[in-house]
matplotlib code that plots the C-alpha trace (Angstrom):
import matplotlib.pyplot as plt

x = [-14.6, -11.8, -12.6, -13.0, -9.6, -8.4, -9.9, -8.1, -5.2, -5.1, -5.5, -2.9, -0.3, -1.1, -0.6, 2.8, 4.5, 2.7, 1.8, -1.9, -1.1, -1.0, -4.1, -3.6, -4.5, -4.1, -1.2, 1.0, 4.1, 7.0, 8.6, 5.5, 4.9, 7.7, 9.0, 8.4, 11.3, 12.8, 12.1, 8.9, 8.2, 8.7, 6.7, 3.4, 3.5, 3.7, 1.1, -1.6, -1.0, -1.9, -4.6, -6.7, -5.3, -3.4, 0.4, 2.3, 5.1, 8.5, 8.9, 5.1, 5.9, 9.2, 6.8, 4.6, 4.9, 1.6, -0.7, -3.6, -1.1, -1.3, -4.7, -5.1, -3.1, -5.3, -8.6, -7.0, -6.8, -9.8]
y = [-3.2, -1.9, 1.4, 0.4, -1.0, 2.3, 4.4, 2.3, 1.7, 5.9, 6.7, 3.4, 5.6, 9.1, 7.8, 5.6, 8.7, 11.0, 12.6, 14.2, 14.8, 11.6, 10.6, 7.6, 6.4, 3.0, 4.4, 5.9, 4.3, 5.3, 7.5, 9.4, 9.5, 12.1, 10.0, 6.2, 4.4, 1.5, 1.3, 3.3, 0.9, -2.6, -0.2, 0.2, -3.7, -4.7, -2.3, -3.3, -6.7, -5.8, -4.0, -6.5, -9.4, -10.7, -11.8, -11.4, -13.2, -10.8, -11.7, -10.4, -7.4, -7.1, -8.2, -4.7, -1.8, 0.0, 0.9, -1.0, -4.1, -4.0, -3.6, -7.2, -8.6, -7.5, -8.7, -11.9, -12.0, -11.1]
z = [-3.3, -5.0, -3.9, -0.2, -0.2, -2.2, 0.5, 3.8, 2.4, 1.9, 5.2, 5.8, 3.5, 5.5, 8.9, 7.7, 6.1, 8.1, 4.8, 5.1, 1.6, -0.3, -2.3, -4.4, -7.5, -9.6, -11.2, -7.8, -7.3, -4.8, -7.2, -6.8, -2.6, -1.0, 1.7, 0.5, 0.7, 1.0, 4.6, 4.5, 2.2, 4.7, 7.4, 4.7, 4.0, 7.4, 8.3, 5.4, 6.3, 9.7, 9.2, 6.7, 8.7, 5.9, 4.7, 1.7, 1.0, 0.4, -3.2, -3.4, -1.6, -4.7, -7.6, -7.1, -9.2, -8.3, -5.9, -8.2, -8.0, -4.3, -4.3, -7.0, -4.7, -0.9, -3.3, -4.2, -0.3, 1.6]

ax = plt.figure().add_subplot(projection="3d")
ax.plot(x, y, z, "-o")
ax.set_aspect("equal")
plt.show()
C-alpha cells in the first residue's frame, strides 16, 4: 500500500506546490522541497486530508519530520 500512497502524495505535492519536478522519498523533508514552508505545509496537509478522507490532529501534523512519517500516519488511518 505504501507505494500507492507515495504516488498519490507525489501528485498532491506537485499540485499544491505547483512543481512537477517533485519526487518524494521516505527521507524527503520540507527543507528538500522548494516552496515547502509553514504555510505550504498547512495547505499540503489539508489537501492530503481531503484526498485520503482522513483527519489529522494538530499534534500529529506538527510532529512529522519526513514523508515516511506522513505515510505511516496515513496507513494507520486508512
